[in-house]
Structures are given as structure tokens and as C-alpha cells.
VOPAGU-2260 file (C-alpha; in pm, 1 decimal, decimal comma):
REM VOPAGU-2260
SITE   aa  ch    i         X         Y         Z
SITE  MET   A    0    3791,0   -2576,9    -758,7
SITE  PRO   A    1    4067,6   -2795,3    -934,8
SITE  CYS   A    2    4301,6   -3094,4    -958,0
SITE  LEU   A    3    4626,2   -3169,7   -1101,5
SITE  ALA   A    4    4742,8   -3523,2   -1172,3
SITE  VAL   A    5    4992,5   -3696,8   -1379,8
SITE  LEU   A    6    4762,1   -3980,1   -1508,5
SITE  PRO   A    7    4642,1   -4027,3   -1884,3
SITE  PRO   A    8    3289,4   -4008,1    -631,5
SITE  MET   A    9    2984,2   -4400,0     -87,2
SITE  ALA   A   10    2713,8   -4440,6     131,3
SITE  ARG   A   11    2426,2   -4204,5      65,3
SITE  PRO   A   12    2265,6   -4004,7     353,4
SITE  SER   A   13    1955,1   -4170,8     488,1
SITE  ARG   A   14    1731,2   -3871,0     457,5
SITE  ARG   A   15    1495,6   -3879,1     161,3
SITE  ARG   A   16    1475,1   -3577,6     -59,6
SITE  PRO   A   17    1165,5   -3426,8    -207,2
SITE  SER   A   18    1106,6   -3513,8    -573,2
SITE  THR   A   19    1283,7   -3277,2    -797,4
SITE  SER   A   20    1285,2   -3203,7   -1155,9
SITE  VAL   A   21    1603,6   -3304,8   -1302,0
SITE  ARG   A   22    1704,0   -3249,2   -1655,7
SITE  ARG   A   23    1995,4   -3396,7   -1840,6
SITE  ARG   A   24    2180,1   -3342,2   -2154,0
SITE  SER   A   25    2483,7   -3539,6   -2273,2
SITE  ARG   A   26    2740,6   -3422,7   -2524,4
SITE  THR   A   27    3013,1   -3630,7   -2646,0
SITE  VAL   A   28    3341,6   -3479,9   -2794,4
SITE  ALA   A   29    3641,8   -3674,9   -2920,8
SITE  ALA   A   30    3836,2   -3772,0   -2610,5
SITE  LEU   A   31    4210,4   -3699,6   -2591,4
SITE  PRO   A   32    4460,4   -3794,2   -2314,6
SITE  CYS   A   33    4534,0   -3518,0   -2067,1
SITE  VAL   A   34    4607,1   -3436,9   -1705,3
SITE  CYS   A   35    4356,6   -3441,9   -1418,9
SITE  ARG   A   36    4317,2   -3124,7   -1240,9
SITE  CYS   A   37    4091,9   -3217,3    -938,1
SITE  GLY   A   38    4326,8   -3302,0    -660,1
SITE  ARG   A   39    4256,3   -3131,0    -342,7
SITE  ARG   A   40    4306,3   -3359,5     -48,8
SITE  HIS   A   41    4572,7   -3619,8      22,0
SITE  LEU   A   42    4520,4   -3993,2      36,6
SITE  ILE   A   43    4389,8   -4074,4     388,7
SITE  GLY   A   44    4542,6   -4386,1     523,1
SITE  ALA   A   45    4363,7   -4654,9     714,8
SITE  SER   A   46    4442,1   -4499,3    1056,2
SITE  SER   A   47    4301,4   -4165,5     945,3
SITE  ALA   A   48    3993,6   -4327,5     807,7
SITE  ALA   A   49    3938,5   -4500,5    1140,2
SITE  ALA   A   50    3964,9   -4171,2    1324,6
SITE  LEU   A   51    3689,1   -4031,0    1104,4
SITE  LEU   A   52    3445,0   -4315,6    1170,2
SITE  PRO   A   53    3269,6   -4143,3    1465,9
SITE  LEU   A   54    3195,8   -3854,7    1226,6
SITE  LEU   A   55    3017,6   -4040,3     962,8
SITE  ALA   A   56    2674,1   -4042,9    1133,9
SITE  PRO   A   57    2454,3   -3763,9     982,2
SITE  PRO   A   58    2519,7   -3444,8    1173,5
SITE  SER   A   59    2264,1   -3180,8    1282,1
SITE  GLN   A   60    2198,6   -2929,3    1022,1
SITE  ALA   A   61    2238,3   -2661,8    1285,4
SITE  ALA   A   62    2614,2   -2670,0    1329,2
SITE  PRO   A   63    2939,4   -2808,9    1181,6
SITE  PRO   A   64    2999,2   -3172,4    1286,9
SITE  ILE   A   65    3321,5   -3074,7    1440,6
SITE  ASP   A   66    3534,6   -2761,9    1480,7
SITE  PRO   A   67    3647,9   -2649,0    1135,0
SITE  GLU   A   68    4016,9   -2623,6    1237,4
SITE  VAL   A   69    4012,0   -2961,3    1401,0
SITE  MET   A   70    3853,3   -3113,4    1085,7
SITE  LEU   A   71    4108,7   -2934,9     866,3
SITE  GLU   A   72    4407,0   -3096,3    1047,8
SITE  ARG   A   73    4220,7   -3438,8    1056,7
SITE  VAL   A   74    4128,8   -3451,3     693,3
SITE  HIS   A   75    4399,9   -3237,1     543,4
SITE  PRO   A   76    4702,4   -3231,0     777,2
SITE  SER   A   77    4974,1   -2964,8     718,8
SITE  ARG   A   78    5197,4   -3058,3     431,6
SITE  PRO   A   79    5556,1   -2952,1     375,3
SITE  ASP   A   80    5559,9   -2582,1     277,9
SITE  TRP   A   81    5747,4   -2650,8     -40,4
SITE  TYR   A   82    5487,4   -2910,9    -154,2
SITE  GLU   A   83    5184,2   -2678,6     -99,8
SITE  GLU   A   84    5370,4   -2391,1    -268,4
SITE  PHE   A   85    5455,9   -2611,4    -573,6
SITE  TYR   A   86    5102,6   -2742,4    -584,8
SITE  ALA   A   87    4959,8   -2394,7    -597,6
SITE  THR   A   88    5198,7   -2287,5    -865,7
SITE  ALA   A   89    5114,6   -2602,5   -1068,2
SITE  MET   A   90    4747,4   -2539,3   -1037,6
SITE  ASP   A   91    4796,1   -2184,2   -1156,6
SITE  GLN   A   92    4995,5   -2289,7   -1467,2
SITE  GLY   A   93    4839,8   -2620,8   -1541,3
SITE  MET   A   94    4462,2   -2529,8   -1556,7
SITE  LYS   A   95    4463,7   -2312,0   -1865,5
SITE  SER   A   96    4366,6   -2566,6   -2134,1
SITE  TYR   A   97    4094,2   -2713,4   -1902,3
SITE  GLU   A   98    3951,4   -2376,9   -1815,2
SITE  ALA   A   99    3950,3   -2274,2   -2186,2
SITE  GLU   A  100    3730,8   -2583,6   -2265,5
SITE  ILE   A  101    3506,1   -2566,8   -1969,5
SITE  ALA   A  102    3449,0   -2191,2   -2007,0
SITE  GLY   A  103    3137,8   -2207,4   -2213,4
SITE  TYR   A  104    2964,4   -2434,0   -1966,4
SITE  LYS   A  105    3070,6   -2217,9   -1671,3
SITE  ALA   A  106    2945,8   -1913,7   -1851,5
SITE  LYS   A  107    2605,3   -2072,0   -1891,9
SITE  LEU   A  108    2596,8   -2192,1   -1531,7
SITE  PHE   A  109    2702,3   -1862,2   -1381,5
SITE  ALA   A  110    2462,3   -1667,3   -1606,2
SITE  GLN   A  111    2190,4   -1817,0   -1379,1
SITE  LEU   A  112    2329,4   -1635,0   -1078,8
SITE  SER   A  113    2222,5   -1289,8   -1006,1
SITE  ALA   A  114    2518,9   -1213,9    -770,9
SITE  ALA   A  115    2472,6    -846,0    -679,2
SITE  GLY   A  116    2486,3    -799,5    -307,4
SITE  LYS   A  117    2516,8   -1165,9    -228,9
SITE  ASN   A  118    2723,4   -1345,5      24,8
SITE  ILE   A  119    2909,9   -1616,8    -164,8
SITE  LEU   A  120    3125,0   -1904,6     -34,8
SITE  GLU   A  121    3354,3   -2070,0    -287,9
SITE  LEU   A  122    3458,4   -2412,8    -181,2
SITE  GLY   A  123    3807,4   -2515,8    -313,4
SITE  VAL   A  124    3864,1   -2159,9    -435,3
SITE  GLY   A  125    4216,5   -2260,2    -541,5
SITE  THR   A  126    4375,5   -1996,6    -768,9
SITE  GLY   A  127    4042,1   -1821,8    -832,6
SITE  PRO   A  128    3949,5   -1904,8   -1202,9
SITE  ASN   A  129    3574,9   -1864,6   -1127,8
SITE  PHE   A  130    3596,9   -1506,3   -1006,8
SITE  LYS   A  131    3574,4   -1367,4   -1363,8
SITE  TYR   A  132    3222,5   -1511,5   -1388,4
SITE  TYR   A  133    3069,8   -1348,8   -1095,6
SITE  ALA   A  134    3290,7   -1135,4    -875,3
SITE  SER   A  135    3245,4    -801,7   -1057,7
SITE  ASN   A  136    2877,7    -767,1    -948,6
SITE  ASP   A  137    2816,5    -485,8    -700,4
SITE  GLY   A  138    2808,2    -557,9    -336,4
SITE  VAL   A  139    2937,6    -920,2    -370,2
SITE  ASN   A  140    3110,5   -1053,3     -57,1
SITE  VAL   A  141    3320,3   -1375,9    -107,1
SITE  ILE   A  142    3464,5   -1631,8     129,5
SITE  GLY   A  143    3717,9   -1848,1     -44,4
SITE  VAL   A  144    3782,6   -2181,6     139,9
SITE  ASP   A  145    4080,9   -2390,6      61,0
SITE  PRO   A  146    4314,2   -2612,4     265,0
SITE  ASN   A  147    4625,6   -2488,7      90,4
SITE  LYS   A  148    4733,7   -2158,4     228,2
SITE  HIS   A  149    4949,4   -2086,9     -73,2
SITE  MET   A  150    4633,4   -2059,3    -287,0
SITE  GLU   A  151    4558,7   -1728,4    -116,5
SITE  ASP   A  152    4797,9   -1502,0    -305,9
SITE  TYR   A  153    4683,2   -1640,3    -638,2
SITE  ALA   A  154    4316,9   -1621,5    -546,7
SITE  ARG   A  155    4361,9   -1255,7    -423,7
SITE  SER   A  156    4529,8   -1159,3    -742,0
SITE  ALA   A  157    4249,4   -1319,3    -948,9
SITE  ALA   A  158    3977,0   -1144,3    -737,5
SITE  VAL   A  159    4147,6    -808,8    -801,6
SITE  SER   A  160    4164,7    -887,0   -1178,2
SITE  ALA   A  161    3803,7    -970,2   -1171,7
SITE  GLY   A  162    3705,2    -640,5   -1012,5
SITE  LEU   A  163    3646,2    -776,1    -658,7
SITE  PRO   A  164    3777,6    -519,1    -403,4
SITE  PRO   A  165    4025,3    -674,8    -144,6
SITE  SER   A  166    3786,7    -577,4     129,0
SITE  ARG   A  167    3513,4    -796,1      -9,2
SITE  PHE   A  168    3722,3   -1122,8     -28,7
SITE  THR   A  169    3811,2   -1334,4     267,6
SITE  PHE   A  170    4029,5   -1633,4     235,5
SITE  LYS   A  171    3987,9   -1910,6     495,8
SITE  ARG   A  172    4178,2   -2230,9     534,0
SITE  GLY   A  173    3923,0   -2515,2     563,9
SITE  VAL   A  174    3772,9   -2835,5     420,1
SITE  ALA   A  175    3432,7   -2914,3     291,5
SITE  GLU   A  176    3350,1   -3159,4     577,2
SITE  ALA   A  177    3342,2   -2860,6     820,5
SITE  LEU   A  178    3281,8   -2532,0     646,0
SITE  PRO   A  179    3394,6   -2220,9     848,4
SITE  SER   A  180    3050,7   -2041,1     812,3
SITE  GLU   A  181    2736,3   -2010,7    1016,2
SITE  ASP   A  182    2408,4   -2183,5     950,7
SITE  ASN   A  183    2192,1   -2020,5     675,4
SITE  SER   A  184    2458,2   -1748,7     620,4
SITE  MET   A  185    2534,3   -1787,2     233,7
SITE  ASP   A  186    2327,7   -1689,4     -55,1
SITE  VAL   A  187    2537,4   -1896,2    -281,6
SITE  VAL   A  188    2791,8   -2176,4    -253,0
SITE  ILE   A  189    3023,1   -2259,6    -547,3
SITE  GLY   A  190    3219,2   -2570,3    -595,5
SITE  THR   A  191    3406,8   -2672,7    -913,3
SITE  LEU   A  192    3622,3   -2980,2    -920,7
SITE  VAL   A  193    3610,6   -3017,4    -536,8
SITE  LEU   A  194    3389,8   -3325,8    -449,8
SITE  CYS   A  195    3628,1   -3560,8    -641,6
SITE  SER   A  196    3878,8   -3510,7    -359,6
SITE  VAL   A  197    3692,7   -3447,6     -36,0
SITE  ASN   A  198    3742,3   -3728,0     223,7
SITE  ASN   A  199    3355,3   -3760,3     284,8
SITE  ILE   A  200    3138,9   -3648,9      -2,4
SITE  ASP   A  201    2807,5   -3690,1     176,3
SITE  MET   A  202    2938,5   -3494,7     479,1
SITE  ALA   A  203    3060,8   -3220,9     257,6
SITE  LEU   A  204    2724,7   -3186,8      76,9
SITE  ARG   A  205    2542,6   -3169,1     411,5
SITE  GLU   A  206    2770,1   -2895,6     507,6
SITE  ILE   A  207    2696,6   -2701,8     185,0
SITE  TYR   A  208    2320,7   -2751,2     267,7
SITE  ARG   A  209    2377,6   -2622,1     616,5
SITE  VAL   A  210    2542,7   -2299,3     535,1
SITE  LEU   A  211    2302,0   -2197,7     256,4
SITE  LYS   A  212    2013,1   -1976,2     335,0
SITE  PRO   A  213    1661,4   -2103,7     245,8
SITE  GLY   A  214    1627,5   -2050,8    -126,1
SITE  GLY   A  215    2009,4   -2028,3    -152,8
SITE  LEU   A  216    2180,8   -2176,2    -464,1
SITE  TYR   A  217    2459,5   -2437,1    -499,3
SITE  LEU   A  218    2652,1   -2403,4    -825,4
SITE  PHE   A  219    2878,0   -2707,4    -915,2
SITE  VAL   A  220    3099,3   -2850,1   -1184,9
SITE  GLU   A  221    3232,6   -3203,1   -1111,2
SITE  HIS   A  222    3398,5   -3482,3   -1297,2
SITE  VAL   A  223    3234,3   -3811,4   -1250,0
SITE  ALA   A  224    3268,9   -4180,8   -1316,7
SITE  ALA   A  225    3202,2   -4297,7   -1676,8
SITE  SER   A  226    2905,3   -4522,5   -1770,1
SITE  ASP   A  227    2914,7   -4858,8   -1595,3
SITE  GLY   A  228    3044,1   -5119,4   -1848,8
SITE  SER   A  229    3233,2   -4866,6   -2072,5
SITE  PHE   A  230    3590,7   -4909,7   -2137,5
SITE  LEU   A  231    3676,2   -4567,7   -1984,1
SITE  ARG   A  232    3494,1   -4682,8   -1663,8
SITE  PHE   A  233    3722,8   -4982,8   -1657,2
SITE  VAL   A  234    4025,9   -4761,4   -1703,9
SITE  GLN   A  235    3907,9   -4518,5   -1418,7
SITE  GLY   A  236    3867,5   -4830,3   -1191,1
SITE  ALA   A  237    4218,5   -4945,4   -1263,6
SITE  PHE   A  238    4385,4   -4614,4   -1205,9
SITE  ASP   A  239    4175,0   -4494,4    -922,6
SITE  PRO   A  240    4400,2   -4607,0    -622,8
SITE  LEU   A  241    4707,3   -4460,7    -799,5
SITE  GLN   A  242    4517,6   -4141,1    -891,9
SITE  GLN   A  243    4430,1   -4080,8    -533,7
SITE  PHE   A  244    4792,7   -4120,5    -437,5
SITE  VAL   A  245    4950,4   -3893,0    -703,0
SITE  ALA   A  246    4654,5   -3638,5    -733,3
SITE  ASP   A  247    4611,1   -3533,0    -381,1
SITE  GLY   A  248    4310,8   -3755,0    -301,9
SITE  CYS   A  249    4122,9   -3724,7    -644,2
SITE  HIS   A  250    3869,4   -4012,6    -698,5
SITE  LEU   A  251    3804,7   -4111,4   -1056,0
SITE  THR   A  252    3483,3   -4334,1    -980,6
SITE  ARG   A  253    3259,5   -4118,5    -781,9
SITE  LYS   A  254    2893,7   -4077,8    -906,1
SITE  THR   A  255    2863,8   -3725,1    -771,9
SITE  GLY   A  256    2543,9   -3644,6    -941,9
SITE  GLU   A  257    2363,8   -3914,8    -753,7
SITE  ASN   A  258    2509,9   -3778,8    -418,7
SITE  ILE   A  259    2389,6   -3438,0    -502,8
SITE  ARG   A  260    2035,3   -3564,6    -581,6
SITE  ASP   A  261    2016,0   -3734,1    -253,1
SITE  VAL   A  262    2087,8   -3414,5     -35,4
SITE  GLY   A  263    1727,2   -3301,3     -27,6
SITE  PHE   A  264    1752,9   -2978,6    -231,7
SITE  SER   A  265    1413,4   -2829,7    -318,6
SITE  SER   A  266    1508,6   -2818,3    -694,5
SITE  LEU   A  267    1798,3   -2936,4    -900,6
SITE  SER   A  268    1903,3   -2874,3   -1249,9
SITE  LEU   A  269    2181,1   -3115,8   -1365,4
SITE  ASP   A  270    2354,0   -3151,4   -1704,7
SITE  SER   A  271    2619,3   -3385,9   -1822,5
SITE  VAL   A  272    2899,0   -3337,0   -2083,8
SITE  ARG   A  273    3227,9   -3499,4   -2192,7
SITE  LEU   A  274    3526,9   -3286,8   -2238,2
SITE  SER   A  275    3783,7   -3356,3   -2510,2
SITE  ASN   A  276    4099,8   -3251,0   -2340,0
SITE  ALA   A  277    4054,1   -3446,1   -2018,2
SITE  TYR   A  278    4030,9   -3815,6   -2121,9
SITE  ILE   A  279    4035,0   -3999,5   -1777,1
SITE  ILE   A  280    3809,7   -3733,7   -1612,9
SITE  SER   A  281    3620,3   -3632,2   -1935,6
SITE  PRO   A  282    3269,4   -3712,1   -1803,8
SITE  HIS   A  283    3138,2   -3414,5   -1610,0
SITE  VAL   A  284    2817,9   -3300,6   -1443,7
SITE  TYR   A  285    2727,4   -2934,9   -1373,1
SITE  GLY   A  286    2421,7   -2751,6   -1256,1
SITE  VAL   A  287    2235,8   -2557,9    -997,0
SITE  ALA   A  288    2057,5   -2676,7    -679,5
SITE  SER   A  289    1829,1   -2468,6    -459,3
SITE  LYS   A  290    1784,3   -2527,9     -80,9
């Protein structure tokens, strides 16, 4: 899910994807300054990046590239408890204006999901703002993955409010680069404002593909880099290093739509939009991909 920031996604996998039918639509709304809400991971220093180099080769689709708990500590080491608690509270309180504006696009996106009886993994579940769009369907089982343990209480409360019984919701600490789920086990993977802050976006997308059943769906909403040559793209480039530092690893200049196209999904529907209350992260892509 989200990111909170104070300011105002990379080498593609080598495997070719089958041709897909991609449709785009752009909408432009007046841009206003705001706060970024995508932060999820902390800035990895040079030494941490070096430790990850052996993992950058394309992993087998049959298993996670490394044990999920090991990857969690490597990509998102434990933070001071007070910080993670503060961040969870800030996310809960600071997302309201963003969620209000994105609601119409999320409603359109989740309307394509017939979730009854489905096994769903929500990556970066955060405080659970997406539950209201799908969690009330009969027989839904949801695994919420997030590196911040303090998100769990908020997510459980949101799940109950959305009509999801506690017995059908499991919270797991984890990161996108090694999802804590078996191969071909999920009917749906959901990720909103997550890929901006993962350490390795292509590894994360391969993991999403790995855990999906054949025919399974990946639903996404992500903020992306503005158009090359635009003033906003210049601003994003200038603030990107600082943004990563203050916003828990959030990148402003990722072209996430292109990364998603390169995964090899059998079909992809991708739309674009600009939000008015999120100036520096206003360009978004959202859509559905099928394995």
C-alpha cells in the first residue's frame, strides 16, 4: 500500500513477454503540493546493496530466491520500535485525502475482481485501506504482507470493519523480494503504492508472478515518474535522493508501468492518471495483469 513523505521506479528482466494488449488513458487535473505516501522501505546503503548483488540474477519461478525471513532482515532490517509505531500511526492518519481522491479509480479497478472464495495476497497491506473494496465477498481468505509489525493492528481493525472475519485474515511480516507464499497459490495479488519503495522492483514483480496461480490476477496502483523533459520530471529527479531518505525508500523516478509490461503476463490492462492532491507523485498508473 502507501507512503508518507515530507516533500512538496532499473534493469529489466531478460525474459521476453508475450505481446499484450495495453490500453492507456491519461487524465490531467490541476496539480497541488502535497505529501508523498508511498514510503515502505528504508534507504539501503552501499554495503547493503553490495550484499544484494548475488540475488539480482533472475531466480527460478519455482521458489523464492531466498528465505523470506532472511530477505526481510536484509532488505528491511528491524527499526526502532518507536519509529515503526510512529510510521504506522502517521500512515493511518495521513492517507485520508489521498484515499479520498484515488477512491474512484480503486473502485473501478476492484470492480473487475470477483473475489468470492479467492485466496488473496495484499502486498504492502499497511493499515488496510483496500479492504473495503473486496474483503466482504464470501469465502475470501487474505494474507496481508508488510515489513512493519505495527501495521497489523490497524489492518486487522480495517478488515473487521470491511466485514472480513478475523479467521480469514493472516498478517505476515515480509517484503516483496521474497513473498512468504507457495508457488501458484494465490488467485489474486494486490499492491497499491508499494513498488515505489521496494529495493528491487524486478525481483518483486517476479515474486508476484511466482505466487499467482495460472490465470491469477495482479491488481496495482503505483505512482511513477513524470514525462521525460517535463518540469515535474526535473523536480522529481532533483528530490529523489532526499525522498528516499525521508520517505522510507520511496523512489520518485521509477517507470513502473514499463517494469510491469516486461514481466511476461498473458494480458495487461494499464491506465494512467494524474492526481491533484499529490503534486510530486501525481502521475499514477493502475490496472490489472493476468498470469
